[in-house]
Backbone bond lengths (Angstrom), bond angles and torsions (degrees), N, CA, C in turn:
res aa  C-N    CA-C-N  psi(-1)  N-CA   C-N-CA  omega(-1)  CA-C   N-CA-C  phi
1 M - - - 1.442 - - 1.527 109.00 -
2 K 1.299 115.70 134.21 1.462 121.59 -179.78 1.521 110.63 -85.81
3 K 1.329 114.96 150.76 1.457 121.15 175.89 1.522 107.78 -108.23
4 I 1.333 115.91 123.04 1.458 121.95 -177.66 1.520 108.55 -116.42
5 L 1.328 116.14 131.38 1.456 122.34 178.42 1.524 108.33 -109.87
6 C 1.333 116.53 128.18 1.468 122.50 -178.49 1.520 110.11 -117.84
7 F 1.322 116.12 138.22 1.461 120.07 174.41 1.522 110.47 -162.65
8 A 1.319 114.55 164.08 1.460 121.56 175.07 1.523 108.46 -102.65
9 G 1.309 115.81 152.90 1.460 120.84 177.38 1.509 111.79 -89.01
10 S 1.302 116.69 31.80 1.463 122.70 -174.42 1.521 110.65 -123.02
11 N 1.317 115.73 151.07 1.462 120.02 173.70 1.528 111.48 -110.23
12 S 1.311 117.36 13.23 1.462 122.09 178.72 1.526 110.51 -76.93
13 S 1.322 116.22 135.71 1.471 120.05 178.20 1.526 111.29 -69.58
14 K 1.329 117.35 -16.12 1.467 121.89 179.70 1.530 111.09 -117.28
15 S 1.304 116.65 34.05 1.461 122.54 -174.77 1.530 112.57 -63.49
16 I 1.331 115.73 121.45 1.465 119.19 174.92 1.529 110.11 -72.87
17 N 1.324 117.22 -22.97 1.460 119.94 176.31 1.524 111.33 -73.17
18 H 1.322 117.65 -33.01 1.470 119.84 172.96 1.530 109.33 -66.54
19 T 1.325 116.19 -40.30 1.469 120.15 177.09 1.523 110.17 -59.97
20 L 1.330 117.08 -43.88 1.468 121.02 178.90 1.533 110.95 -63.70
21 A 1.323 117.57 -47.22 1.474 120.29 179.82 1.525 110.76 -60.63
22 S 1.322 116.70 -40.90 1.473 121.04 178.90 1.521 111.23 -65.09
23 F 1.339 116.81 -41.14 1.465 120.56 178.47 1.529 110.67 -62.93
24 V 1.316 116.82 -47.93 1.467 120.46 179.87 1.528 109.84 -58.75
25 A 1.318 117.18 -39.26 1.470 120.88 178.91 1.525 111.44 -59.39
26 T 1.335 117.50 -35.88 1.472 120.20 -179.57 1.524 112.18 -71.30
27 Q 1.319 117.52 -16.81 1.460 121.44 -177.32 1.528 112.78 -89.51
28 I 1.311 116.95 -6.14 1.466 121.47 -177.22 1.526 109.50 -92.04
29 V 1.324 114.93 124.29 1.466 121.21 -177.63 1.529 109.06 -114.70
30 G 1.317 116.34 142.18 1.457 120.90 173.76 1.516 114.93 81.66
31 Q 1.311 117.62 10.61 1.457 122.21 178.36 1.528 108.49 -130.25
32 T 1.304 116.72 158.77 1.461 121.21 173.13 1.520 107.52 -86.83
33 V 1.322 116.56 119.11 1.461 121.63 -176.52 1.525 109.09 -121.99
34 E 1.324 115.69 131.55 1.466 121.18 176.33 1.522 108.56 -124.70
35 V 1.325 116.25 131.77 1.462 122.05 176.03 1.525 107.31 -106.38
36 I 1.322 115.84 127.87 1.464 120.61 177.82 1.521 109.57 -124.02
37 K 1.317 115.41 165.55 1.467 122.07 172.27 1.525 107.38 -112.38
38 L 1.319 116.29 125.41 1.460 119.25 178.64 1.519 111.31 -59.95
39 S 1.323 116.70 -29.23 1.471 119.97 -178.90 1.528 112.50 -65.01
40 D 1.322 118.01 -13.63 1.465 120.84 174.43 1.532 111.78 -75.06
41 Y 1.323 116.19 -10.65 1.463 122.59 -179.28 1.526 107.35 -116.27
42 V 1.306 116.26 98.86 1.466 121.62 -172.95 1.527 109.91 -79.21
43 L 1.333 114.52 120.24 1.462 120.88 179.17 1.524 108.88 -127.21
44 P 1.331 117.87 131.82 1.461 119.24 176.20 1.529 109.82 -71.36
45 M 1.325 116.78 165.95 1.461 119.90 173.28 1.530 106.77 -60.09
46 F 1.332 115.96 132.12 1.461 119.44 -174.49 1.525 111.23 -59.49
47 S 1.309 114.52 137.28 1.459 122.66 175.95 1.521 107.64 -153.62
48 E 1.314 116.45 134.12 1.464 119.27 176.35 1.526 110.61 -62.30
49 D 1.335 116.69 -30.37 1.468 120.09 177.63 1.525 110.55 -63.98
50 I 1.341 116.69 -46.52 1.466 120.53 178.41 1.524 109.81 -62.95
51 E 1.322 115.90 -43.51 1.467 119.95 179.70 1.533 110.72 -59.03
52 R 1.318 116.41 -44.54 1.464 121.01 -178.10 1.537 111.53 -69.93
53 E 1.333 116.75 -42.05 1.466 120.67 -174.44 1.528 113.46 -81.06
54 K 1.332 116.92 -35.98 1.467 120.07 -174.05 1.520 113.91 -114.87
55 G 1.317 117.20 -14.08 1.459 119.87 -178.83 1.518 111.81 73.62
56 Y 1.316 116.13 -150.24 1.461 122.06 -175.26 1.523 109.95 -104.21
57 S 1.313 115.68 129.25 1.465 121.26 -176.20 1.529 111.86 -70.56
58 V 1.313 114.78 159.67 1.464 121.55 175.69 1.526 109.52 -60.08
59 D 1.342 117.45 -41.81 1.470 120.56 179.57 1.524 111.51 -60.90
60 L 1.330 116.84 -41.93 1.464 120.29 178.39 1.526 110.47 -61.72
61 K 1.308 117.00 -44.95 1.468 120.62 -179.77 1.526 111.35 -64.83
62 M 1.337 116.82 -37.63 1.469 120.07 178.00 1.527 110.68 -64.98
63 L 1.331 117.45 -44.79 1.463 121.18 178.69 1.525 110.30 -64.22
64 Y 1.307 116.87 -44.96 1.462 121.35 178.22 1.529 110.61 -56.07
65 N 1.322 117.20 -46.10 1.469 120.98 -179.32 1.521 111.81 -64.06
66 K 1.324 118.21 -38.94 1.474 120.73 176.71 1.525 110.23 -60.74
67 I 1.327 116.06 -45.50 1.467 120.55 -179.47 1.526 109.90 -66.65
68 K 1.299 117.23 -43.07 1.467 121.52 -178.68 1.528 111.50 -62.67
69 E 1.335 117.01 -37.64 1.470 121.69 -178.54 1.525 113.00 -74.23
70 A 1.317 117.45 -20.21 1.467 121.11 -177.52 1.527 110.78 -78.55
71 D 1.327 115.17 144.13 1.464 120.52 174.09 1.521 111.11 -80.92
72 A 1.332 115.51 -27.69 1.463 120.65 -177.56 1.523 109.28 -149.92
73 L 1.327 114.86 156.50 1.462 121.53 178.28 1.522 109.74 -123.15
74 I 1.309 115.60 141.66 1.461 121.91 168.97 1.522 105.26 -118.70
75 I 1.328 115.65 116.07 1.462 121.08 -175.56 1.523 108.73 -123.88
76 S 1.312 116.14 126.37 1.459 121.37 174.37 1.528 107.33 -109.17
77 V 1.312 115.71 111.06 1.463 121.55 -171.45 1.523 110.70 -103.44
78 N 1.307 114.80 129.68 1.457 119.67 175.59 1.527 110.33 -77.94
79 E 1.318 114.92 157.73 1.461 121.60 -178.37 1.521 108.67 -112.18
80 H 1.321 115.77 129.98 1.462 122.10 172.90 1.522 107.51 -127.38
81 N 1.312 116.83 122.52 1.467 121.41 176.86 1.525 112.67 53.13
82 R 1.324 114.91 43.43 1.466 124.00 174.81 1.531 114.74 68.72
83 T 1.312 116.46 24.44 1.461 120.77 173.81 1.529 108.24 -150.91
84 V 1.312 117.29 179.38 1.465 119.60 177.62 1.523 108.87 -67.97
85 S 1.312 115.96 158.25 1.467 120.13 -179.22 1.528 111.01 -66.10
86 A 1.312 115.47 152.24 1.465 120.90 175.66 1.527 110.05 -60.05
87 Y 1.326 116.31 -34.02 1.467 121.49 179.32 1.537 110.83 -61.18
88 F 1.329 117.08 -47.84 1.463 120.96 179.43 1.529 110.56 -66.30
89 K 1.317 117.12 -44.05 1.466 121.67 179.23 1.521 110.19 -59.43
90 N 1.332 117.17 -42.38 1.457 121.31 178.71 1.530 111.17 -61.34
91 T 1.326 116.23 -41.07 1.467 120.71 178.77 1.530 110.46 -61.75
92 I 1.320 116.14 -46.13 1.470 120.67 178.60 1.530 110.45 -63.28
93 D 1.337 116.70 -41.19 1.468 119.91 178.44 1.526 111.25 -57.45
94 W 1.333 117.11 -48.27 1.466 120.20 179.95 1.524 111.47 -63.47
95 L 1.331 117.01 -46.38 1.468 120.19 -179.05 1.524 111.51 -60.19
96 S 1.323 116.23 -38.75 1.465 119.83 -178.20 1.525 112.00 -70.74
97 R 1.325 117.51 -19.56 1.462 119.92 176.26 1.534 111.15 -74.59
98 L 1.314 116.55 -30.15 1.471 120.17 174.99 1.524 110.65 -71.59
99 D 1.336 115.43 -39.66 1.469 120.52 -175.90 1.524 108.03 -160.98
100 R 1.319 116.45 106.38 1.473 120.54 -177.64 1.528 112.37 -57.60
101 K 1.307 117.33 -25.84 1.464 121.25 -176.12 1.524 112.08 -103.78
102 F 1.341 117.58 26.27 1.465 119.65 -173.43 1.526 113.18 -64.50
103 L 1.317 118.64 -18.70 1.468 121.23 177.71 1.529 112.80 -104.01
104 E 1.317 116.81 -2.61 1.464 120.20 -177.93 1.523 110.47 -61.65
105 E 1.325 115.69 134.25 1.471 123.30 179.19 1.531 113.08 68.02
106 K 1.325 117.30 9.14 1.468 121.61 -179.69 1.527 108.23 -92.79
107 K 1.322 116.34 131.53 1.463 120.61 174.95 1.525 107.25 -78.37
108 I 1.350 115.65 131.23 1.464 120.30 -175.29 1.520 109.87 -135.30
109 L 1.327 115.48 129.71 1.458 121.67 167.97 1.518 105.53 -103.52
110 L 1.319 116.28 114.58 1.459 122.21 179.84 1.517 107.82 -108.48
111 M 1.322 116.18 124.30 1.460 120.21 -176.95 1.518 108.99 -141.32
112 S 1.327 114.87 172.43 1.455 120.06 -179.96 1.512 109.49 -156.43
113 T 1.306 115.12 154.10 1.455 120.90 171.35 1.515 107.44 -139.25
114 S 1.303 115.77 156.75 1.455 119.65 -178.01 1.515 109.72 -151.57
115 N 1.306 115.76 146.41 1.460 119.91 171.82 1.523 110.03 -104.02
116 G 1.324 115.73 9.02 1.461 121.25 -179.04 1.516 112.58 -83.48
117 R 1.296 114.83 161.41 1.462 122.87 -178.90 1.528 111.83 -62.15
118 L 1.324 117.15 -36.21 1.467 120.49 -178.59 1.525 112.32 -93.68
119 G 1.336 116.57 -9.41 1.451 126.69 175.21 1.445 117.60 24.25
């Protein structure tokens, strides 16, 4: 049985991308699926100074381990100004500092939804 981890790249309490990721998770049968909120893992804005002075937070290590243990990821990423949100980018930046290849060989479904005009 495969383990699938689902989350949105948003920190909004009313994230439509979290709603989408959660819905997709309910449609998967015969697999172990876990839906998490990235906002449960508090990460400061990435800085080499913070990395050097404080190292890697417990929350970062916990999130990294969840991703590492999963066979596949379902990520619904919000769009801000025609790119991924700074929040999601920051999360990826921190994770990649622990292990640059943390997504290598990982199956990923990347999706997005928007209620905006340019969606």
